[in-house]
N, C-alpha and C positions, 0 to 999 in steps of 0.2 A: 504494500500500500504506500502511496505517496507519503513522504514524511510530514507534509503539511496537512494531511487528511486525518482527522480524529473521528473515531467512532465511539459514541456514548449510548448507553442504555439507561435512560432516566428512570429513577426508582418511583417517581410520582409526577403528577402534573406540574407542581411547583418547580421541580428541578428541570423539567422539560421547558417551561416558560423561561427560566433563568438562562438556559443554554441559548434559546432563540434570541434573547435580548442582545447578545453579542454580535449577531450576524444579520445580514439580509437573507431572509429565508426564501424557500422556493414558492411559498404562497404570498410573499411580499414583493418579489422581484418585478412583477408586472407593473408595479407603481413607478419603477425607474423608467419605464417606457411609456408612461401615461395610459396604461391599459388595464389597470386594476379597477374592478367594480366596487372594491371595498375600502380602499385607502388611496389618497393622493400622494404624490411625491413630496409635496410641501409638508403634509401631515406626518408622513413616515420620517422625513428628515428631522423634524422637531422631536418626535418620540425617541428616535435613536440618539439624538444629541443630548436629550435629558436623561437617557438611560432608563426610560419608563416603558413598561409593556403597554402597547396600544390597547385600549378597551375594545372588547368585541362582544357583542350581544348575539347569542345564538337564538334563532327563531325556532318555532316548533318543527318546521320542515327539516332544519339542520339537525335538530336533536334526534328526530326519527331516522334521518339518514345515517347517523352514527350507530344507532341501535341496530339497524338493518344491515350495516356494512359487512359484518362477518358472514351472514347468511347469503348475501348477494355474491360475495367473493367465493364462497364454497360452491355455489351453483355454477359460476363461471369455470371454476376448476374442474368440476365434474363434467360439464359440457365439453371441455376442450382437452381433457385428459392430463391436467396438470396436478402436481402436488405443490401445495403452497404452505406458507407459514406467515404469521403476523411478523412484519418487519418493524420491530420496535426501536431500531437504532435511530439516533439522531447523528447525522454525519456533517462535519463542518470542515471547511478549508481555513486553517488558522491564518494563512497569509492574506487571503482575499477577504476573510471574514464573511463568508457566505455559507449557508447551511441548508439542510433539508431533512424533513421527516418523510416516512414512506408508509404505505398501507400494508402491502403484502409482498413477500418475496416468492418467486417461482423457483422451486428447487428441483423439479423433475417435469418432463413432458414436452420440452421444446426439442424437436428432432435435431440430432447432431450436436447438441450443446450440453447434454447432461454431464455434470462433473460431480461425482459423489462428494457430499459434504459441503458443497458451495452453492451459492445462489447463481442462477443462470439468467434471471430476468426479474422484473418487478411488475406489480399489478396495482394500478390506481383505480379505486372504485368511486363512481359518481352516481348518485341517486337523483335523477333529474325529473322535474315536472314536465308534463307533455308540452305545454305551451312555451316553457323556457327552452326546451329542446328545439321546438319548431322555429322559434324566433332568434335564438342565439347560437345554435350549432349549425354548421354549414354542410349541406349535402352536395357532394361533388357529382359530376356527370357519370363517373365510373361506379357509383354506388357506395363509395367510401364517405367518411364524415371527417370534418375538422372541428375540434373542440374550440370553445372561445379562447382568444389569445392568452388570457391569464393562465389557463390550464395547460396549453401547449408550452408556455414558458416554464411553468412549474415542472413538467416532465423533463425538459431539456436541462434545467438546473440539477435535477436529480441524476441525470446521466453524467453531468459534469462532476458530481461528487461520488459516483460509482463508475469510474472509468473502465473497470473490468467487465461491465455489463453492456451488452449491445442490443438487447431486446427488452421492450416493455409493452404493456397493454393498458389502455384506458378502458375499463369495463363500465359501461353505462347502462343503467336500468332506467328506462323511460316510462313514466306513468305507472310504475309498479308492476308492469308485466311484459315489457318489450326490451330485450337485451341487445346491445350493440358492442362488438369487440373492435377496438381501434388499435391496430399494431403501430408501434412507434420505434424509431431507431435514433441514435445520436445524430444531431445535425451540427457538424463542427463550426459552421458559420454562425449559427445562432448561439452556440455555447461560447464562442469567442466574444460575441457582442454582449452576452450576459456578464462575462468576466470583466470586460472593459467598463460596463455601466456600474457594476458593483465597486470596482476600484475607484472610479471617478466619484461615486457617492461618498465613500469613506474619506477621500481626500477633501471633498467639499466640507465635511464635518470637521476635519482637523483644521482646515483653514477658516472655519466659521463663515462659510458662504452658503446661506440658505437659498434654495431655488425660489423663483417667483411663484406666488400663489395663484391658483385658479380660483378667482373670487367667487364664482358661482358654486363650485364644489366645496371650497374651503371656508365658506362664510361662517358656518357654525363652529368650526374648529378655531378660526381666528378670534371669534367672540370668546371662546373659552381660554385662548392663549392670552388675551388681554382682558381678563375678567377682574383685574385688580387696578385700583387707582390710588395714587399717593395723596393722602389728605393734604389739602392746602396748596397743591401744585397747580400752576397755571401755565399754559402754553400760549405765547403771544403769536397769533396767526393772522394779523390784520393784512399782511402782504402775501398770504398764501392763496394764490388764485385757484390752484387745483383743489385745495380743501374747500374753498367757497363753492366751487362747481359741484363737488361731491355732496356738500350740505344741501345745495339747492335740489340736486337729484333726489336726495333722501326725502326732502320736504314734498316734492312733487309726487314721489311714489306713495307717500302717506296720504296725500289728498286723493290719489287715484284709488288707493285701498279703501278709503272711507266711501268714495263714490260707488265703488264696485259692491261693497257690503250693502249700501242703501238700495242699489239696484237689485241685488240678490234677495234682500228681505222683502222688497216690494213685489217681486215676481212670485216669491213663495206665498205671500198673502193673497195675491190674485189667484194662484193655483188652488189654495185652500178654499177660496170662495167658490170655485167651480166644482171641486170634487166633494166639498162639504165633509160628511162623516164617512165617506168611502175609505176602506183600508188600502185599496189599490185602485189605480187607474191605468188601463192598458191603452196606450196610444200607438200610432204607426211608427215603429222604430224605437219606442221608449216605454218604460214602465215607471210609474210613480208609486212609491211605497210610503204610506203614512200611518202605520199601525201604532197602537198605543203601547207605551212602555211605562211600567210602574203600576201603582204608586210605589215609591221607594222609601223604606223605613231606615232612617239613620239615627244615631244617638240623639235623644232628647227631642226629636221632632220628626214629622212625617212630611216627605216632599210629594206633592201631587204628581200624578202621571203626566207624561208628555208624549207628543206624537213624534215618532222617529221618522223624519222626513228625508227621503232619498229619491233620486232619479237615476235610473240606469239606462244606458243607451245600447242598442244592438248595433252590430256592424252593418254597414250599408248593404253588403251583398246578402245578408240574412233578411233584409227588409224588402229588397227588390224581387 
């Protein structure tokens, strides 16, 4: 094994998180290319600079995905004649400070590559909603599929940290009942780009050069980053033209927000006047739901029920 590659088997989640803190991991690397759906480069830079683990909230779909992962992997192994094991190692390159966790190792069943006692490939499991698969995974003309870029980059970084392995598979279960097997091989060009981006990232931290923010995606994080103010401090900004322009934009957006809310409340009132006490109204291409919720009993008082008002729209092709 390369002298700069370390293989760890964390004893618990806390140790695993501590190891990840030192590196750009395979699930974070897409942020360096502006391709992560979970974290921006600006946000990742500040978390790593501060030495803080980025907060991540799992939703119910993710939790169920983890629970089902072993069963999905076992079925892929059975279907394709593999023998697998949980690949619990965290592997890191100490020089580049990049790391990766894995789902499963393939230890038998890839023709011509079986090596007793050694991994011969790895398997990444993805449990994907049907609409997510349809909208975000790419179907090629030859019947193969491309995963979203952040997943493809994840697999290539895993190859970079397991240089003795030349085969991997993304095992995708779509909608709970449709499996797809996506074979993958190391791509030297992509791996070299990953190495360069990771090296550049850590140099920027050493030199304290944060990347420019994406204000649309980073707005909430920036608000948390500057959540403190120094009592009594004043910034003299009478000659700051850009700040004045931004302040005017904020004021204008606030006025538009108020006007939009008034328009929305007015439309809702007019709709309620038309549907009266109907729980639902079925229109051409839309459904209005206005069922009663409550009453709700909370400590020391009872809150009256309210109408849960929602409008859902059908796709145009479903209406025509």
